[in-house]
The first five atom37 places (N, CA, C, CB, O) and aatype in JSON, in Angstrom:
{
  "aatype": [20, 20, 20, 20, 20, 20, 20, 20, 20, 20, 20, 20, 20, 20, 20, 20, 20, 20, 20, 20, 20, 20, 20, 20, 20, 20, 20, 20, 20, 20, 20, 20, 20, 20, 20, 20, 20, 20, 20, 20, 20, 20, 20, 20, 20, 20, 20, 20, 20, 20, 20, 20, 20, 20, 20, 20, 20, 20, 20, 20, 20, 20, 20, 20, 20, 20, 20, 20, 20, 20, 20, 20, 20, 20, 20, 20, 20, 20, 20, 20, 20, 20, 20, 20, 20, 20, 20, 20, 20, 20, 20, 20, 20, 20, 20, 20],
  "atom_mask": [
    [1, 1, 1, 1, 1],
    [1, 1, 1, 1, 1],
    [1, 1, 1, 1, 1],
    [1, 1, 1, 1, 1],
    [1, 1, 1, 1, 1],
    [1, 1, 1, 1, 1],
    [1, 1, 1, 1, 1],
    [1, 1, 1, 1, 1],
    [1, 1, 1, 1, 1],
    [1, 1, 1, 1, 1],
    [1, 1, 1, 1, 1],
    [1, 1, 1, 1, 1],
    [1, 1, 1, 1, 1],
    [1, 1, 1, 1, 1],
    [1, 1, 1, 1, 1],
    [1, 1, 1, 1, 1],
    [1, 1, 1, 1, 1],
    [1, 1, 1, 1, 1],
    [1, 1, 1, 1, 1],
    [1, 1, 1, 1, 1],
    [1, 1, 1, 1, 1],
    [1, 1, 1, 1, 1],
    [1, 1, 1, 1, 1],
    [1, 1, 1, 1, 1],
    [1, 1, 1, 1, 1],
    [1, 1, 1, 1, 1],
    [1, 1, 1, 1, 1],
    [1, 1, 1, 1, 1],
    [1, 1, 1, 1, 1],
    [1, 1, 1, 1, 1],
    [1, 1, 1, 1, 1],
    [1, 1, 1, 1, 1],
    [1, 1, 1, 1, 1],
    [1, 1, 1, 1, 1],
    [1, 1, 1, 1, 1],
    [1, 1, 1, 1, 1],
    [1, 1, 1, 1, 1],
    [1, 1, 1, 1, 1],
    [1, 1, 1, 1, 1],
    [1, 1, 1, 1, 1],
    [1, 1, 1, 1, 1],
    [1, 1, 1, 1, 1],
    [1, 1, 1, 1, 1],
    [1, 1, 1, 1, 1],
    [1, 1, 1, 1, 1],
    [1, 1, 1, 1, 1],
    [1, 1, 1, 1, 1],
    [1, 1, 1, 1, 1],
    [1, 1, 1, 1, 1],
    [1, 1, 1, 1, 1],
    [1, 1, 1, 1, 1],
    [1, 1, 1, 1, 1],
    [1, 1, 1, 1, 1],
    [1, 1, 1, 1, 1],
    [1, 1, 1, 1, 1],
    [1, 1, 1, 1, 1],
    [1, 1, 1, 1, 1],
    [1, 1, 1, 1, 1],
    [1, 1, 1, 1, 1],
    [1, 1, 1, 1, 1],
    [1, 1, 1, 1, 1],
    [1, 1, 1, 1, 1],
    [1, 1, 1, 1, 1],
    [1, 1, 1, 1, 1],
    [1, 1, 1, 1, 1],
    [1, 1, 1, 1, 1],
    [1, 1, 1, 1, 1],
    [1, 1, 1, 1, 1],
    [1, 1, 1, 1, 1],
    [1, 1, 1, 1, 1],
    [1, 1, 1, 1, 1],
    [1, 1, 1, 1, 1],
    [1, 1, 1, 1, 1],
    [1, 1, 1, 1, 1],
    [1, 1, 1, 1, 1],
    [1, 1, 1, 1, 1],
    [1, 1, 1, 1, 1],
    [1, 1, 1, 1, 1],
    [1, 1, 1, 1, 1],
    [1, 1, 1, 1, 1],
    [1, 1, 1, 1, 1],
    [1, 1, 1, 1, 1],
    [1, 1, 1, 1, 1],
    [1, 1, 1, 1, 1],
    [1, 1, 1, 1, 1],
    [1, 1, 1, 1, 1],
    [1, 1, 1, 1, 1],
    [1, 1, 1, 1, 1],
    [1, 1, 1, 1, 1],
    [1, 1, 1, 1, 1],
    [1, 1, 1, 1, 1],
    [1, 1, 1, 1, 1],
    [1, 1, 1, 1, 1],
    [1, 1, 1, 1, 1],
    [1, 1, 1, 1, 1],
    [1, 1, 1, 1, 1]
  ],
  "atom_positions": [
    [[105.54, 107.04, 86.07], [104.4, 107.03, 86.73], [103.94, 105.42, 86.89], [103.38, 107.96, 85.94], [103.84, 104.86, 87.99]],
    [[103.71, 104.86, 85.75], [103.64, 103.4, 85.77], [104.3, 102.6, 86.37], [103.75, 102.97, 84.85], [103.78, 101.69, 87.02]],
    [[105.82, 102.8, 86.26], [106.74, 102.07, 86.85], [106.49, 102.23, 88.37], [108.09, 102.46, 86.38], [106.73, 101.26, 89.08]],
    [[106.08, 103.29, 88.88], [105.78, 103.42, 90.52], [104.96, 102.44, 90.78], [105.1, 104.77, 91.07], [105.24, 101.33, 91.24]],
    [[103.53, 103.04, 90.37], [102.78, 102.23, 90.83], [102.72, 100.44, 90.85], [101.92, 102.74, 90.31], [102.26, 99.6, 91.62]],
    [[103.37, 100.43, 89.73], [103.78, 98.88, 89.34], [104.84, 98.42, 90.6], [104.68, 98.78, 87.58], [104.54, 97.4, 91.21]],
    [[105.82, 99.0, 90.93], [106.5, 98.89, 92.01], [106.32, 98.68, 93.36], [106.93, 99.58, 92.0], [106.87, 97.77, 93.99]],
    [[105.26, 99.84, 94.03], [104.54, 99.63, 95.09], [103.4, 98.4, 94.99], [103.99, 100.91, 95.38], [102.95, 97.93, 96.04]],
    [[103.05, 98.02, 93.98], [102.09, 96.66, 94.0], [102.96, 95.46, 94.35], [101.35, 96.33, 92.47], [102.76, 94.59, 95.2]],
    [[103.99, 95.65, 93.46], [104.83, 94.5, 93.59], [105.72, 94.23, 94.95], [105.71, 94.59, 92.47], [106.29, 93.16, 95.17]],
    [[105.74, 95.22, 95.7], [106.55, 95.32, 96.62], [105.37, 95.03, 97.93], [107.41, 96.78, 96.5], [105.69, 94.29, 98.86]],
    [[104.21, 95.6, 97.91], [103.13, 95.27, 98.95], [102.59, 93.89, 98.6], [101.91, 96.36, 98.96], [101.81, 93.46, 99.44]],
    [[102.88, 92.97, 97.38], [102.16, 91.94, 97.38], [103.13, 90.94, 98.08], [101.66, 91.61, 96.01], [102.77, 90.0, 98.78]],
    [[104.63, 91.37, 97.74], [105.42, 90.56, 98.65], [105.23, 90.27, 100.25], [106.57, 91.1, 98.53], [105.06, 89.26, 100.93]],
    [[105.33, 91.56, 100.49], [105.08, 91.58, 102.11], [103.74, 91.22, 102.62], [105.31, 92.97, 102.7], [103.64, 90.73, 103.74]],
    [[102.6, 91.46, 101.81], [101.26, 90.49, 102.06], [101.06, 89.43, 101.86], [100.33, 90.7, 101.58], [99.98, 88.94, 102.2]],
    [[102.01, 88.69, 101.26], [102.17, 87.22, 100.76], [102.71, 86.77, 102.21], [103.34, 86.93, 99.27], [102.21, 85.9, 102.92]],
    [[103.85, 87.56, 102.47], [104.69, 87.02, 103.92], [103.8, 87.05, 105.28], [106.1, 88.1, 104.27], [103.88, 86.34, 106.29]],
    [[103.04, 88.0, 104.99], [102.2, 88.18, 106.42], [101.2, 87.24, 106.36], [101.48, 89.66, 106.71], [100.66, 86.94, 107.42]],
    [[100.83, 86.71, 105.35], [99.51, 85.53, 104.98], [100.38, 84.27, 105.48], [98.9, 85.36, 102.94], [100.02, 83.57, 106.43]],
    [[101.44, 84.05, 104.82], [102.24, 82.85, 105.6], [102.28, 82.81, 106.99], [103.62, 82.83, 105.29], [101.94, 81.8, 107.6]],
    [[102.81, 84.16, 107.72], [103.06, 84.47, 109.06], [101.94, 84.18, 109.73], [103.46, 85.78, 109.3], [102.09, 83.71, 110.86]],
    [[100.49, 84.4, 109.19], [99.16, 84.18, 109.86], [98.85, 82.61, 109.88], [97.97, 85.0, 109.06], [98.57, 82.0, 110.91]],
    [[98.95, 82.01, 108.56], [98.52, 80.49, 108.6], [99.38, 79.84, 109.08], [98.22, 79.84, 107.44], [98.84, 79.06, 109.87]],
    [[100.76, 79.64, 109.07], [101.63, 78.7, 109.37], [102.55, 79.37, 110.73], [102.48, 78.34, 107.96], [103.42, 78.6, 111.15]],
    [[102.47, 80.4, 111.27], [102.77, 80.32, 112.69], [101.84, 80.58, 113.45], [103.68, 81.04, 113.07], [101.51, 79.76, 114.3]],
    [[101.11, 81.98, 113.31], [100.23, 82.47, 114.2], [98.86, 81.47, 114.52], [99.85, 83.84, 113.64], [98.42, 81.3, 115.66]],
    [[98.24, 80.83, 113.24], [97.44, 80.16, 113.74], [97.74, 78.75, 114.66], [96.77, 80.03, 112.76], [97.01, 78.52, 115.63]],
    [[98.62, 78.03, 114.36], [99.33, 76.89, 115.01], [99.51, 77.5, 116.64], [100.95, 76.52, 114.13], [98.92, 76.95, 117.57]],
    [[100.38, 78.68, 116.84], [100.59, 78.97, 118.01], [98.91, 79.25, 118.84], [101.66, 80.23, 117.91], [98.76, 78.94, 120.02]],
    [[97.8, 79.85, 118.04], [96.66, 79.63, 118.64], [95.66, 78.53, 119.06], [96.22, 80.19, 118.15], [94.94, 78.48, 120.05]],
    [[95.79, 77.63, 118.02], [95.34, 76.35, 118.41], [95.81, 75.44, 118.88], [94.98, 75.89, 117.8], [95.03, 74.74, 119.52]],
    [[97.09, 75.04, 118.81], [98.36, 74.16, 119.59], [98.65, 74.75, 120.84], [99.83, 74.14, 118.77], [98.43, 74.08, 121.85]],
    [[99.21, 76.12, 120.96], [99.48, 76.52, 122.18], [98.74, 77.13, 123.33], [100.2, 77.12, 121.99], [99.01, 77.25, 124.53]],
    [[97.62, 77.51, 122.49], [96.96, 78.29, 123.43], [97.18, 80.06, 123.38], [97.46, 77.68, 124.77], [96.69, 80.77, 124.26]],
    [[97.75, 80.47, 122.55], [98.35, 82.16, 122.52], [97.29, 82.37, 120.83], [100.91, 82.4, 122.31], [97.62, 82.04, 119.69]],
    [[95.82, 83.13, 121.39], [95.39, 83.64, 120.86], [95.69, 85.2, 120.16], [94.71, 83.35, 121.43], [95.18, 85.67, 119.14]],
    [[96.63, 85.77, 121.02], [97.1, 87.05, 120.64], [97.86, 87.12, 119.33], [97.9, 87.57, 121.68], [97.92, 88.03, 118.51]],
    [[98.41, 85.99, 119.34], [99.06, 86.17, 117.6], [98.46, 86.01, 116.58], [100.02, 85.34, 117.16], [99.07, 86.05, 115.52]],
    [[97.51, 85.87, 116.6], [96.56, 85.44, 115.49], [95.75, 87.13, 115.05], [95.26, 84.01, 116.23], [95.54, 87.64, 113.95]],
    [[95.44, 87.65, 116.59], [94.88, 88.82, 116.73], [95.98, 89.9, 115.9], [94.61, 89.08, 118.36], [95.68, 90.6, 114.93]],
    [[97.0, 89.85, 116.4], [98.15, 90.71, 115.59], [98.58, 90.77, 114.36], [99.17, 90.53, 115.98], [98.71, 91.77, 113.66]],
    [[98.87, 89.26, 113.98], [99.03, 89.05, 112.73], [97.95, 88.97, 111.68], [99.64, 88.1, 112.73], [98.17, 89.2, 110.5]],
    [[96.55, 88.55, 112.25], [95.59, 88.99, 111.54], [95.14, 90.38, 111.21], [94.82, 88.5, 111.97], [94.46, 90.5, 110.18]],
    [[95.43, 91.55, 112.0], [95.12, 93.05, 111.96], [96.21, 93.42, 110.69], [95.45, 93.97, 113.65], [95.81, 93.93, 109.65]],
    [[97.54, 93.11, 110.89], [98.46, 93.46, 110.04], [98.21, 92.96, 108.53], [99.67, 93.0, 110.59], [98.27, 93.65, 107.52]],
    [[97.93, 91.56, 108.64], [97.57, 91.37, 107.48], [96.46, 91.95, 106.49], [97.47, 90.4, 107.61], [96.57, 92.27, 105.3]],
    [[95.39, 92.0, 107.32], [94.22, 92.61, 106.99], [94.39, 94.05, 106.5], [93.36, 92.54, 108.11], [93.86, 94.59, 105.52]],
    [[95.14, 94.5, 107.29], [95.74, 96.35, 106.5], [96.47, 95.87, 105.14], [97.36, 97.51, 107.73], [96.34, 96.44, 104.06]],
    [[97.21, 94.83, 105.35], [98.36, 94.97, 104.24], [97.6, 94.36, 102.74], [99.93, 93.88, 104.76], [98.06, 94.44, 101.59]],
    [[96.35, 93.76, 103.18], [95.56, 93.0, 102.17], [94.22, 94.36, 101.61], [94.78, 91.31, 103.13], [93.52, 94.22, 100.6]],
    [[94.15, 95.41, 102.41], [93.46, 96.3, 101.87], [94.15, 97.16, 101.06], [92.84, 96.9, 102.7], [93.62, 97.67, 100.07]],
    [[95.7, 97.43, 101.51], [96.55, 98.28, 100.48], [96.92, 97.43, 99.42], [97.87, 98.92, 101.07], [97.17, 98.11, 98.43]],
    [[97.05, 96.29, 99.23], [97.34, 95.5, 98.46], [96.12, 95.72, 97.17], [97.47, 94.16, 99.25], [96.43, 95.96, 96.0]],
    [[94.93, 95.61, 97.58], [93.81, 95.68, 96.81], [93.62, 97.19, 96.14], [92.62, 95.26, 97.72], [93.09, 97.39, 95.05]],
    [[94.12, 98.15, 96.97], [94.05, 99.62, 96.49], [95.02, 99.68, 95.51], [94.31, 100.74, 97.58], [94.61, 100.15, 94.45]],
    [[96.38, 99.31, 95.53], [97.28, 99.59, 94.94], [97.39, 98.61, 93.5], [98.32, 99.55, 95.93], [98.13, 98.79, 92.53]],
    [[96.44, 97.59, 93.71], [95.92, 96.64, 92.53], [95.39, 97.68, 91.59], [94.67, 95.45, 92.98], [95.86, 98.03, 90.5]],
    [[94.21, 98.17, 92.27], [93.65, 99.08, 90.95], [93.88, 100.09, 90.72], [92.54, 99.3, 90.77], [93.2, 100.69, 89.88]],
    [[95.05, 100.79, 91.44], [96.14, 101.78, 91.07], [96.72, 101.31, 89.59], [97.41, 101.79, 92.29], [96.49, 101.78, 88.48]],
    [[97.61, 100.13, 90.03], [98.32, 99.53, 89.02], [97.53, 99.3, 87.82], [98.86, 98.36, 89.47], [98.05, 99.5, 86.73]],
    [[96.13, 98.82, 87.92], [95.27, 98.35, 86.82], [95.17, 99.43, 85.93], [93.9, 97.88, 87.24], [95.56, 99.37, 84.76]],
    [[94.66, 100.43, 86.44], [94.65, 102.02, 85.61], [95.66, 102.4, 84.83], [94.62, 103.21, 86.49], [95.62, 102.7, 83.64]],
    [[96.84, 102.37, 85.8], [98.16, 103.23, 85.17], [98.84, 102.3, 84.42], [99.25, 103.9, 86.28], [99.55, 102.85, 83.58]],
    [[98.9, 101.01, 84.41], [99.61, 100.06, 83.31], [98.71, 99.44, 82.05], [100.19, 98.76, 84.11], [99.07, 98.82, 81.05]],
    [[97.31, 99.88, 82.53], [96.49, 99.03, 81.58], [96.65, 97.87, 81.5], [96.53, 99.31, 80.45], [97.08, 97.45, 80.42]],
    [[96.44, 97.11, 82.37], [96.04, 96.13, 82.56], [95.06, 95.4, 82.23], [96.07, 96.16, 83.22], [93.99, 95.94, 82.52]],
    [[94.91, 94.07, 81.61], [93.56, 93.53, 81.42], [92.88, 93.14, 82.86], [93.65, 92.23, 80.45], [93.5, 92.86, 83.89]],
    [[91.63, 93.19, 82.72], [90.79, 92.53, 83.85], [91.2, 91.4, 84.01], [89.4, 92.42, 83.69], [91.47, 91.12, 85.18]],
    [[91.37, 90.52, 83.16], [91.83, 89.06, 83.46], [92.89, 89.07, 84.14], [92.11, 88.22, 82.36], [92.79, 88.56, 85.26]],
    [[94.09, 89.56, 83.78], [95.07, 89.93, 84.46], [94.98, 90.32, 85.87], [95.53, 90.76, 83.85], [95.44, 89.58, 86.74]],
    [[94.48, 91.33, 86.1], [94.17, 91.74, 87.62], [93.4, 90.61, 88.19], [93.27, 93.17, 87.8], [93.84, 90.12, 89.23]],
    [[92.3, 90.1, 87.67], [91.88, 89.15, 88.47], [92.45, 87.86, 88.74], [90.87, 88.97, 88.15], [92.0, 87.07, 89.57]],
    [[93.57, 87.65, 87.9], [94.6, 86.6, 88.48], [95.29, 87.09, 89.28], [95.46, 86.0, 87.65], [95.65, 86.22, 90.08]],
    [[95.77, 88.21, 89.55], [96.89, 88.55, 90.72], [95.56, 88.96, 91.77], [98.32, 90.11, 90.28], [96.2, 89.23, 92.78]],
    [[94.86, 89.07, 91.95], [93.91, 89.44, 93.21], [93.51, 87.69, 93.46], [92.24, 90.76, 92.74], [93.97, 87.18, 94.49]],
    [[92.89, 87.03, 92.76], [92.98, 85.81, 93.13], [94.05, 84.71, 93.52], [92.5, 85.49, 92.42], [93.91, 83.87, 94.41]],
    [[94.99, 84.86, 92.8], [96.47, 84.36, 93.51], [96.69, 84.74, 94.98], [97.79, 85.05, 92.73], [97.08, 83.9, 95.78]],
    [[96.4, 86.19, 95.38], [96.71, 86.39, 96.59], [95.88, 85.93, 97.72], [96.87, 87.53, 96.66], [96.24, 86.03, 98.9]],
    [[94.73, 85.39, 97.31], [94.0, 84.43, 98.28], [94.25, 83.04, 98.32], [92.69, 84.48, 98.07], [93.39, 82.26, 98.73]],
    [[95.63, 82.59, 97.84], [95.96, 81.27, 97.74], [97.67, 81.23, 98.39], [95.72, 80.78, 96.03], [98.65, 81.7, 97.8]],
    [[97.69, 80.43, 99.91], [98.99, 80.53, 100.17], [99.97, 80.56, 99.34], [99.25, 79.78, 100.8], [99.75, 79.79, 98.4]],
    [[101.33, 81.32, 99.23], [102.15, 81.18, 98.09], [101.66, 82.03, 96.85], [102.23, 79.73, 97.74], [102.47, 82.53, 96.07]],
    [[100.6, 82.13, 96.73], [99.8, 82.84, 95.3], [100.84, 83.64, 94.69], [98.37, 83.97, 95.61], [101.5, 83.3, 93.71]],
    [[100.98, 85.14, 95.56], [101.57, 86.28, 95.36], [103.0, 85.97, 94.67], [101.62, 87.05, 96.69], [103.43, 86.44, 93.62]],
    [[103.65, 84.99, 95.58], [104.91, 84.44, 94.9], [105.02, 84.46, 93.4], [105.07, 83.06, 95.28], [105.81, 85.11, 92.72]],
    [[104.09, 83.64, 93.03], [104.13, 82.87, 91.91], [103.69, 83.83, 90.92], [103.33, 81.61, 92.0], [104.14, 83.65, 89.79]],
    [[102.84, 84.9, 91.1], [102.67, 85.92, 90.14], [103.78, 87.03, 90.07], [101.37, 86.53, 90.39], [103.79, 87.9, 89.2]],
    [[104.8, 86.93, 91.16], [105.62, 87.96, 91.41], [106.36, 88.38, 90.0], [106.6, 87.54, 92.55], [106.47, 89.54, 89.62]],
    [[106.85, 87.23, 89.31], [107.73, 87.42, 88.0], [106.82, 88.0, 87.03], [108.38, 86.03, 87.37], [107.38, 88.78, 86.26]],
    [[105.23, 87.8, 86.79], [104.84, 88.39, 85.8], [104.46, 90.11, 86.06], [103.75, 87.51, 85.35], [104.32, 90.99, 85.21]],
    [[104.35, 90.21, 87.57], [104.13, 91.56, 87.92], [105.39, 92.17, 87.47], [103.81, 91.79, 89.43], [105.31, 93.16, 86.74]],
    [[106.65, 91.67, 87.83], [108.11, 92.12, 87.59], [108.08, 92.63, 86.04], [109.29, 90.78, 87.85], [108.39, 93.79, 85.72]],
    [[107.77, 91.87, 85.32], [107.56, 92.03, 83.69], [107.23, 93.24, 83.51], [106.48, 91.18, 82.99], [107.93, 93.65, 82.58]],
    [[106.34, 94.31, 84.01], [105.63, 95.11, 83.96], [106.77, 96.35, 84.26], [104.44, 94.79, 84.82], [106.86, 97.33, 83.52]],
    [[107.48, 96.18, 85.26], [108.31, 97.21, 85.84], [109.35, 98.11, 84.97], [109.06, 96.53, 86.84], [110.03, 98.97, 85.52]]
  ]
}
């Protein structure tokens, strides 16, 4: 049970991290430099859904794996920074 929720959290963390990079480094330049705002709408909605799922799975893994609130806060704050989820991935993988 613990492994399963941590694995799901880790997977969604990586996917959410990639979606954030796509939004910031592909969709945003296409909007502001090339005039294609539709890409931000698509990438933004996708990233938003993945971020909500990330937060839900963070709370699930927090309760199942008995993470400290400090660790959970670090995982959450890292998701707000570009490339942040990739830096915390090794720590999350240790809980699998």
